[in-house]
Backbone as CSV, one residue per row, in Angstrom:
resi,resn,N_x,N_y,N_z,CA_x,CA_y,CA_z,C_x,C_y,C_z
1,UNK,0.993,-1.374,0.251,0.015,0.148,0.070,0.740,0.935,-0.365
2,UNK,0.576,2.520,-1.218,1.598,3.259,-1.072,1.060,4.257,-0.251
3,UNK,1.692,5.201,0.842,1.209,5.941,1.730,1.378,7.335,0.985
4,UNK,2.776,7.510,0.468,2.990,8.747,0.226,3.680,8.817,-1.189
5,UNK,3.403,9.441,-2.047,3.886,9.990,-3.494,4.741,11.330,-3.740
6,UNK,6.295,11.177,-3.977,6.555,12.301,-4.653,6.608,12.959,-5.845
7,UNK,5.728,13.704,-6.233,5.849,14.211,-7.769,6.347,15.458,-8.201
8,UNK,7.506,15.159,-9.059,7.615,16.583,-9.666,6.303,17.173,-10.325
9,UNK,6.922,18.386,-10.644,5.833,19.059,-11.119,6.018,19.349,-12.617
10,UNK,7.235,19.980,-13.295,7.442,19.976,-14.383,7.578,18.634,-15.574
11,UNK,6.466,18.567,-17.062,6.573,17.203,-17.509,5.685,16.341,-16.538
12,UNK,5.614,16.019,-15.388,4.782,15.246,-14.792,3.533,16.102,-14.342
13,UNK,3.139,16.803,-13.984,2.195,17.374,-13.438,1.553,18.683,-14.871
14,UNK,2.272,19.307,-15.341,2.080,20.344,-16.033,3.484,20.306,-17.278
15,UNK,2.942,20.568,-18.363,4.065,20.307,-19.541,4.976,21.687,-18.967
16,UNK,5.813,21.521,-19.329,6.906,23.085,-19.158,7.678,23.066,-20.927
17,UNK,8.031,24.082,-21.694,9.160,24.349,-22.220,10.130,25.438,-21.537
18,UNK,10.784,24.712,-21.088,12.235,25.354,-20.657,12.779,26.440,-21.210
19,UNK,12.822,26.186,-22.803,13.433,27.678,-23.731,12.187,28.293,-24.451
20,UNK,11.041,28.786,-23.150,10.221,29.428,-24.219,10.186,31.021,-23.834
21,UNK,10.770,30.874,-22.519,10.947,32.558,-21.762,12.535,33.168,-22.583
22,UNK,13.682,32.375,-22.619,14.782,32.834,-23.798,14.219,32.979,-24.864
23,UNK,13.621,31.708,-25.937,13.541,32.394,-26.703,12.236,33.513,-27.123
24,UNK,11.226,34.049,-26.239,10.588,35.420,-26.210,11.737,36.802,-26.374
25,UNK,12.932,36.412,-25.175,13.921,36.960,-25.398,14.274,37.466,-26.314
26,UNK,14.641,36.837,-27.637,15.090,36.534,-28.304,16.463,35.768,-28.321
27,UNK,16.621,35.350,-27.041,17.661,34.348,-26.953,17.834,32.893,-27.447
28,UNK,18.238,32.743,-28.283,18.525,31.431,-29.547,19.065,30.342,-28.183
29,UNK,20.023,30.711,-27.803,21.058,29.638,-27.011,20.826,29.824,-25.541
30,UNK,19.534,29.960,-25.266,19.094,29.904,-23.508,19.367,30.974,-23.167
31,UNK,19.248,30.754,-22.062,19.720,32.276,-21.038,21.400,32.475,-21.440
32,UNK,21.139,33.931,-20.790,23.096,34.281,-20.842,23.467,33.572,-19.309
33,UNK,24.671,34.384,-19.363,25.281,33.276,-17.827,24.378,34.345,-16.626
34,UNK,24.605,35.516,-16.833,23.981,36.401,-16.375,22.283,35.842,-15.836
35,UNK,21.456,35.471,-16.651,20.010,35.331,-16.024,20.017,33.777,-15.439
36,UNK,21.367,33.364,-16.516,20.883,31.792,-15.506,21.634,31.601,-13.698
37,UNK,22.010,32.869,-13.646,22.878,32.476,-12.080,21.199,33.559,-11.617
38,UNK,20.746,34.215,-11.992,19.373,34.917,-11.737,18.133,33.678,-11.189
39,UNK,18.258,32.972,-12.397,17.364,31.957,-12.474,17.966,31.047,-10.995
40,UNK,19.063,30.774,-11.009,19.431,29.828,-10.017,18.766,30.497,-8.369
41,UNK,19.531,31.608,-8.662,19.184,32.533,-6.836,17.881,32.479,-7.096
42,UNK,16.922,32.787,-7.476,15.338,32.674,-6.986,15.094,31.593,-6.714
43,UNK,15.045,30.538,-7.725,14.699,29.079,-7.578,15.293,28.659,-6.279
44,UNK,16.649,29.169,-5.423,17.236,28.291,-4.838,16.738,29.738,-3.009
45,UNK,15.780,30.741,-3.706,15.057,31.432,-2.757,15.994,31.810,-1.700
46,UNK,17.272,32.493,-2.514,18.103,33.530,-2.239,18.144,34.734,-2.257
47,UNK,17.008,35.190,-3.730,16.085,35.826,-3.756,14.378,36.223,-4.024
48,UNK,13.984,37.157,-4.147,12.594,37.343,-3.905,12.192,37.060,-5.792
49,UNK,11.003,36.729,-5.653,10.567,37.242,-7.310,10.760,38.211,-7.157
50,UNK,10.539,39.315,-6.578,10.877,40.832,-6.836,12.310,41.670,-7.413
51,UNK,12.799,40.999,-6.577,14.570,40.763,-6.561,14.630,40.428,-8.062
52,UNK,14.540,39.405,-8.225,14.209,38.607,-9.901,14.120,39.189,-10.703
53,UNK,12.651,39.745,-10.736,12.333,40.543,-11.815,13.335,41.585,-12.459
54,UNK,13.779,42.616,-10.636,14.066,43.913,-11.008,15.595,43.480,-11.419
55,UNK,16.176,42.929,-11.104,18.055,42.554,-11.945,17.437,42.071,-12.729
56,UNK,16.346,41.381,-13.573,16.390,40.715,-15.050,15.633,42.127,-15.820
57,UNK,15.063,42.867,-14.937,14.769,44.402,-16.031,16.198,45.361,-16.356
58,UNK,17.002,44.987,-15.713,19.022,45.551,-15.855,19.156,44.539,-16.886
59,UNK,19.049,43.406,-17.198,19.460,42.746,-18.857,18.610,42.948,-19.649
60,UNK,17.866,43.482,-19.410,16.792,43.197,-20.861,15.922,44.519,-21.438
61,UNK,16.845,45.462,-21.916,16.568,46.916,-21.999,15.540,46.338,-22.760
62,UNK,14.384,47.504,-22.718,13.518,47.940,-23.998,11.862,47.019,-22.783
63,UNK,12.168,46.296,-22.260,10.865,45.084,-21.499,10.502,45.952,-20.384
64,UNK,9.475,45.589,-20.372,8.745,46.503,-18.923,8.313,45.424,-17.932
65,UNK,8.010,45.215,-17.011,8.344,44.696,-15.420,7.477,43.383,-15.936
66,UNK,6.490,44.644,-16.519,4.726,43.327,-16.503,5.164,42.705,-17.796
67,UNK,6.056,42.951,-19.027,6.317,41.895,-20.203,6.353,41.175,-19.920
68,UNK,7.706,41.395,-19.011,9.255,39.877,-18.050,8.182,38.993,-17.615
69,UNK,7.335,39.633,-16.619,6.053,38.464,-15.932,5.418,37.387,-16.664
70,UNK,4.964,38.668,-17.833,4.092,37.209,-18.510,5.119,36.835,-19.166
71,UNK,6.064,36.820,-20.345,6.596,35.598,-20.386,7.341,34.712,-19.481
72,UNK,7.819,35.618,-18.935,8.361,34.536,-17.737,7.531,33.136,-17.492
73,UNK,6.031,33.175,-17.561,5.106,32.267,-17.265,4.971,31.455,-17.888
74,UNK,5.420,31.847,-19.732,5.244,31.207,-20.650,6.118,29.362,-20.954
75,UNK,6.489,29.651,-19.492,7.608,28.221,-19.406,6.643,27.362,-19.613
76,UNK,5.459,27.782,-18.413,4.597,26.126,-18.362,3.461,26.112,-19.353
77,UNK,3.128,25.005,-19.472,1.976,25.145,-20.669,0.606,24.480,-19.733
78,UNK,0.340,23.087,-20.394,-1.077,22.749,-19.849,-1.008,21.753,-19.280
79,UNK,-1.470,21.658,-18.401,-1.595,20.096,-17.243,-1.284,19.388,-17.895
80,UNK,-0.588,18.031,-17.172,-0.440,16.431,-17.873,-1.775,16.016,-17.964
81,UNK,-2.223,15.667,-19.334,-3.612,14.917,-19.231,-3.918,13.738,-17.995
82,UNK,-4.670,13.625,-17.253,-5.487,13.207,-15.963,-4.554,13.076,-15.056
83,UNK,-3.328,13.989,-15.314,-2.424,14.172,-13.448,-3.836,14.672,-12.259
84,UNK,-4.583,15.844,-12.830,-5.172,16.181,-11.656,-6.214,15.820,-10.864
85,UNK,-6.675,14.333,-12.085,-7.780,13.755,-11.553,-7.159,12.503,-10.829
86,UNK,-5.644,11.933,-11.233,-5.425,11.230,-10.783,-4.613,11.319,-9.458
87,UNK,-3.837,12.462,-9.295,-4.015,12.979,-7.732,-5.066,13.058,-6.609
88,UNK,-5.799,13.227,-7.002,-7.137,14.065,-6.504,-7.374,12.428,-5.805
89,UNK,-7.556,11.547,-6.505,-8.335,10.040,-6.478,-6.732,9.578,-5.664
90,UNK,-5.611,9.414,-5.713,-4.858,9.176,-4.629,-4.736,9.871,-3.294
91,UNK,-5.101,11.053,-3.109,-5.295,11.809,-1.916,-6.768,11.145,-1.470
92,UNK,-7.613,10.944,-2.274,-9.407,10.632,-1.549,-8.709,8.948,-0.498
93,UNK,-7.848,8.401,-1.636,-7.632,6.947,-0.853,-6.867,6.914,0.147
94,UNK,-6.362,8.239,0.510,-5.584,8.552,1.860,-3.496,8.153,1.759
95,UNK,-3.511,8.556,0.320,-1.934,8.748,-0.315,-2.074,10.681,0.354
96,UNK,-0.846,10.652,0.815,0.004,11.433,0.882,0.584,11.844,-0.228
97,UNK,-0.084,12.979,-0.838,0.573,13.779,-2.487,1.447,14.616,-2.048
98,UNK,2.733,14.806,-2.810,3.841,15.634,-1.925,4.596,16.368,-3.311
99,UNK,4.568,16.926,-3.542,5.823,18.030,-5.022,6.298,18.177,-4.563
100,UNK,7.690,17.682,-5.020,8.814,17.706,-5.157,9.741,18.377,-6.246
101,UNK,9.510,19.524,-6.236,10.302,20.697,-7.398,11.077,21.300,-7.723
102,UNK,12.085,21.626,-8.420,12.781,22.600,-8.669,12.057,23.391,-9.277
103,UNK,12.083,25.177,-8.576,10.687,25.597,-8.922,10.825,27.302,-8.322
104,UNK,10.154,28.501,-8.932,10.525,29.843,-8.223,9.052,30.286,-7.810
105,UNK,9.204,30.602,-6.658,7.814,31.307,-6.245,6.959,31.403,-7.328
106,UNK,7.268,32.631,-8.676,6.513,32.770,-9.670,5.952,31.893,-10.184
107,UNK,7.080,30.789,-10.758,6.677,29.362,-11.155,5.130,28.710,-10.673
108,UNK,5.193,28.055,-9.550,4.720,28.050,-8.700,3.445,28.781,-8.259
109,UNK,3.424,29.867,-8.297,1.986,30.023,-8.281,1.211,30.109,-9.443
110,UNK,2.126,30.136,-10.929,1.265,29.872,-11.995,1.331,28.377,-12.888
111,UNK,2.273,27.832,-11.784,1.473,26.401,-11.837,0.269,25.970,-11.256
112,UNK,-0.159,26.721,-9.780,-1.537,27.064,-9.646,-2.009,26.965,-9.981
113,UNK,-1.915,27.905,-10.802,-3.204,28.800,-12.012,-3.484,27.875,-12.617
114,UNK,-2.847,27.097,-12.978,-3.119,25.699,-14.137,-3.439,24.756,-13.869
115,UNK,-3.081,23.999,-12.244,-3.511,22.984,-11.710,-3.919,23.292,-10.978
116,UNK,-5.481,23.700,-10.757,-5.759,24.428,-9.196,-6.054,23.604,-8.134
117,UNK,-6.451,21.849,-8.166,-5.548,21.532,-7.028,-4.814,21.557,-6.245
118,UNK,-3.807,22.040,-7.163,-2.529,21.905,-6.764,-2.672,22.400,-5.031
119,UNK,-3.072,23.475,-4.979,-3.179,24.285,-3.356,-3.420,22.975,-2.512
120,UNK,-4.027,22.223,-3.410,-4.226,21.251,-1.892,-3.298,20.099,-1.401
121,UNK,-1.960,20.252,-2.131,-0.653,19.232,-1.538,0.210,19.968,-1.268
122,UNK,1.018,19.443,-0.138,1.955,20.200,0.265,3.065,20.148,-1.087
123,UNK,4.395,20.489,-0.442,6.043,20.302,-1.216,7.086,20.535,-0.502
124,UNK,8.073,20.036,-1.491,9.138,20.559,-1.012,9.521,20.997,-2.068
125,UNK,9.894,22.420,-2.047,10.916,23.073,-3.518,11.965,23.618,-3.421
126,UNK,13.120,24.091,-4.252,14.167,24.137,-4.090,14.194,25.748,-3.512
127,UNK,12.922,26.436,-3.926,13.252,27.506,-3.224,13.301,27.784,-1.750
128,UNK,12.817,26.661,-1.202,12.582,26.401,0.699,14.279,25.724,0.824
129,UNK,14.549,24.731,0.056,15.417,23.594,0.610,16.761,24.621,-0.115
130,UNK,16.763,25.371,-0.624,18.561,26.254,-1.584,19.209,25.370,-2.345
131,UNK,18.854,24.453,-2.862,19.035,23.620,-3.928,18.124,23.011,-4.781
132,UNK,18.885,22.768,-5.758,18.360,21.864,-6.762,18.423,20.464,-7.034
133,UNK,17.567,19.769,-7.509,17.359,18.297,-7.572,18.628,17.609,-8.430
134,UNK,19.846,17.599,-7.952,19.806,15.814,-7.298,20.018,16.127,-5.680
135,UNK,20.425,17.446,-5.035,21.211,17.710,-3.998,20.242,16.642,-2.711
136,UNK,21.368,16.286,-2.221,21.180,15.253,-1.186,20.364,15.930,0.080
137,UNK,20.266,17.859,0.365,19.884,18.328,1.172,18.327,18.512,0.535
138,UNK,18.070,18.010,-0.746,16.278,18.034,-1.029,15.676,16.724,-0.836
139,UNK,16.622,15.587,-1.131,15.901,14.591,-0.576,16.021,14.700,0.632
140,UNK,17.015,15.039,1.991,17.037,14.887,2.909,15.382,15.743,3.328
141,UNK,15.190,16.837,3.161,14.040,17.688,3.313,13.101,16.827,3.101
142,UNK,12.894,16.152,2.199,11.410,15.619,1.966,11.482,14.701,3.094
143,UNK,12.878,14.171,3.266,12.053,13.221,4.195,11.864,13.195,5.366
144,UNK,12.304,14.763,5.675,12.367,15.009,7.292,10.759,15.708,7.383
145,UNK,10.154,16.530,6.584,8.838,16.519,6.298,7.462,15.348,6.162
146,UNK,8.243,14.581,5.498,7.173,13.489,5.269,7.369,12.321,4.938
147,UNK,9.139,12.037,5.521,9.131,10.024,5.243,9.653,10.077,4.335
148,UNK,10.342,8.806,3.654,10.465,8.820,2.803,9.825,7.968,2.099
149,UNK,9.412,8.538,0.679,8.095,8.418,-0.561,8.075,6.739,-0.625
150,UNK,6.881,5.612,-0.982,6.721,4.880,-1.295,7.141,5.004,-2.938
151,UNK,7.607,5.947,-3.186,7.064,6.545,-4.795,7.255,7.574,-5.366
152,UNK,8.758,8.066,-6.027,8.827,9.093,-6.639,8.352,9.148,-7.997
153,UNK,8.119,9.873,-8.671,8.225,10.453,-10.164,8.562,11.180,-10.691
154,UNK,9.641,11.509,-11.629,10.023,12.716,-12.026,10.067,12.039,-13.583
155,UNK,10.177,12.883,-14.727,10.305,12.768,-15.826,12.066,12.542,-16.562
156,UNK,12.791,13.548,-15.961,13.871,13.289,-15.838,14.838,11.634,-15.312
157,UNK,15.446,10.950,-16.274,16.193,9.928,-15.836,17.479,10.318,-14.711
158,UNK,18.299,10.659,-14.896,19.226,11.365,-14.028,18.681,11.851,-12.259
159,UNK,17.178,12.208,-12.798,16.910,12.259,-11.517,16.408,11.201,-10.818
160,UNK,16.130,10.369,-11.194,15.215,8.974,-10.684,16.403,7.811,-10.870
161,UNK,17.732,8.410,-11.028,18.117,7.653,-10.615,19.043,7.705,-9.274
162,UNK,19.395,8.917,-9.579,20.042,10.240,-8.392,18.718,9.567,-6.911
163,UNK,17.712,9.362,-6.909,16.949,9.035,-5.907,17.298,7.842,-5.925
164,UNK,17.222,6.906,-6.661,17.331,5.595,-6.331,18.982,5.360,-5.823
165,UNK,19.471,6.108,-5.826,20.835,5.777,-5.079,20.957,6.200,-3.697
166,UNK,20.104,7.549,-3.097,19.425,7.730,-2.241,18.767,6.859,-1.662
167,UNK,18.134,5.672,-2.432,17.260,5.067,-1.404,15.839,4.439,-1.802
168,UNK,15.536,5.812,-2.808,14.110,5.770,-3.228,13.442,4.571,-4.004
169,UNK,12.511,4.576,-3.907,11.420,3.250,-5.206,11.351,5.131,-6.220
170,UNK,12.234,5.236,-6.727,11.729,5.700,-8.039,11.336,5.365,-9.226
171,UNK,10.958,5.881,-10.726,10.092,5.739,-11.621,10.162,6.995,-12.313
172,UNK,10.811,6.565,-13.646,10.118,7.504,-14.716,8.997,7.857,-14.806
173,UNK,8.096,8.817,-14.841,7.112,8.966,-15.586,7.467,8.701,-17.060
174,UNK,5.794,8.250,-17.248,5.220,8.295,-18.432,4.080,8.415,-19.073
175,UNK,2.865,9.094,-18.258,2.051,9.329,-18.320,0.721,8.820,-17.053
176,UNK,-0.351,9.671,-16.833,-0.882,9.115,-16.281,-1.624,8.142,-15.685
177,UNK,-1.947,7.332,-17.228,-2.577,5.736,-16.531,-1.348,5.347,-16.379
178,UNK,-0.363,5.139,-16.966,1.127,4.137,-16.702,1.240,4.671,-15.571
179,UNK,0.799,5.732,-14.519,1.137,5.826,-13.095,-0.115,5.138,-12.197
180,UNK,-1.030,5.577,-12.234,-2.033,5.099,-12.301,-2.128,2.953,-12.319
181,UNK,-2.074,2.453,-12.782,-1.297,1.040,-13.317,-0.455,1.009,-11.956
182,UNK,0.551,1.583,-11.743,1.737,1.551,-10.928,1.212,1.502,-9.220
183,UNK,0.615,2.575,-8.836,-0.105,2.743,-7.365,-1.461,2.139,-6.958
184,UNK,-2.392,1.755,-8.336,-3.818,0.811,-7.426,-3.522,-0.436,-8.310
């Protein structure tokens, strides 16, 4: 019986396009090193969203704060089909659903707008931990709050392998139907 499930957000709960924002800024090769460092700092909770956008404005002449916030949100696409219903079903059957994701506060807000039931589930986020997965700090923070999950799903194989090395039952996400077959 599964008691706790750790669920990634990007490409498990909601589709993402990590290059959408840099493309919107006209950056064909992704973020500049300065922008990538700002992203790291906001996703690690070292700076607030307000500080992030304020600093980003300095690196993007011709863009307004409102425009930057709007295109920053374009990284988040639509919910993965069936996942919102599946997480609700898991929760209703007594499974502790917890998100486990590298994310900024602004993107968490955008995720919750696209996936409204997400507010019902707690999580461990990079901005709370001060690191990205696969940092051991990330796994330890989850275990401290929720215990070791019975299953962890993520789309990235490198993160699945790191979780397995940490002793977790981790599976590479395929789709909601696949996950439902594993947990029920």
